[in-house]
C-alpha positions, 0 to 999 in steps of 0.5 A: 221388048220383044223378050219381055212380051215373050216372057209375059206370054209364057207366064199366061200360057203355062205358068198361070194354069199351073197356079190356078190348078194348085189353088183348086187343089188347095180348095178341095183339101180333105180337112178334119171335121168335128163330129159329135156322137149323141145317144140316150143315157140309162140308169145305173151305169158308171161310164160308157165306152165308144169304139170307132172303126174305120173302113180301109181297104174293104175292111173295118179296123180299130180307129179310136176308143174313148170312155165317157161318163156323159151321153155325148162324145166330141171327136175329130175325124178325117173324111171317110167311112166309119162305124161305132158302138157303145158299151156300158159299164156298171158301178164296178166297171164291168162291161155289158153287151155292146150295142150293134155297129152304127155306120156313118160317113165323114164327107170332104169340105170344099173350101172356096174363099170366094164363096164361104165366109169363115162362119160358113166353113165352121158350120160346115165342118160340124156334124152331129150323129145321133146314135139311137133313141135308145141304146140297142138291146143286143139280146134282141135278134137284129136282122142284117137289113135293119138299120136300128133296133128300138127297145123299151126302157125296161128291156134296156135296164134288163140288158145293162144289168145282166148280173141282176137275176134271181140266181144269187152267185157270189163270192165275198167277205164280211166283218161282223160281231156276235156282241159276246164271244167272238167280238170280231168276226171275219167271214169268207163265203160264196154262194151257188145258185143251181136254180132260180131263187135258191142258193147254197152258201158255203163259208167260214167264220174266223173269230177273235177277241173275248169280252171276258176279263179273265181270258188272255186269248181266244179264237174260233173257227166255224165252217158252215153250209146253208141252203137259202131262198133269195127274192130280188126286188127290181133288180136292185135290192134282194132279200134272203133267208135260210138255214143250215149247220156248221161246226165251231172249233176254237180255244180259250186261254185264261189268265190263271193258266188254264185252257179250254177247247171248243168242239160244238156242232150247231144249227145255223139260221140266217137272213139278210139283204143284198143292196146294189149287188155288192153290199150284204147285210146279214143276221145269223142265229147259231144254236146247239139248243143249249146256248144261242149265239147271235151275229150281225155282219156287213160285207161285200159281194161280187155278183157273177154274171148270169149268161 
């Protein structure tokens, strides 16, 4: 009987405190928390990149990167100090300038079975972080002691669509027709804008297919250069017009066995419209003042960023 009492006394003196300590530690476990990052969306953006870095040993290191087309991102994070930033991607998946880093902290959740119900735990494990009323305009100078920058929608659009300036720098290709010879025209071209609104276009047309029945085969090559004026509207649509010159090289092979070569210097007048910075629709008139050739083309342009 005495031995049993001794074992009971030993349990309450030594083992019971250890058990209670273990339960206390379990109630203070660092559990992951659900974090929702929210920001205001902008127009003409295909998707957003959200980068999250974690503070470890005094410095931030990459922790997570997610892409989303919405303006909300749900992530699960362990307690700690973090920061995040958002980068917009245009319809060609080209990234814009990222926002300034935004710091936040995920706190530990103390779980006490005697106090918290299951619903209360879930509420405490959810936290919403609103990034900014509007995404930072990173072209604006941000001081170190300022927690966030607020910019207008116009400033934000200007920052996101940095390719939409009055300088028309492109490289592209188009497919068109002269409605006569050549019936099919493939064009490779590029533009360079040394100053605002004016650009130099250099290109080359390669033409095929004749509309004449007595022609077995036909081809033409037309290298050209134009000086044009470009006028953008609201950073979405721009029109252009210009003039230049080129030289037509080509050859006809007739069904009766004869051949005819083309060597013609021509003047070139062109006009067109650029839509959403990648669709190019153009009309060209070419003449040596003895004959006139008309061409309509539709193509793709890659707009280079204006730094």
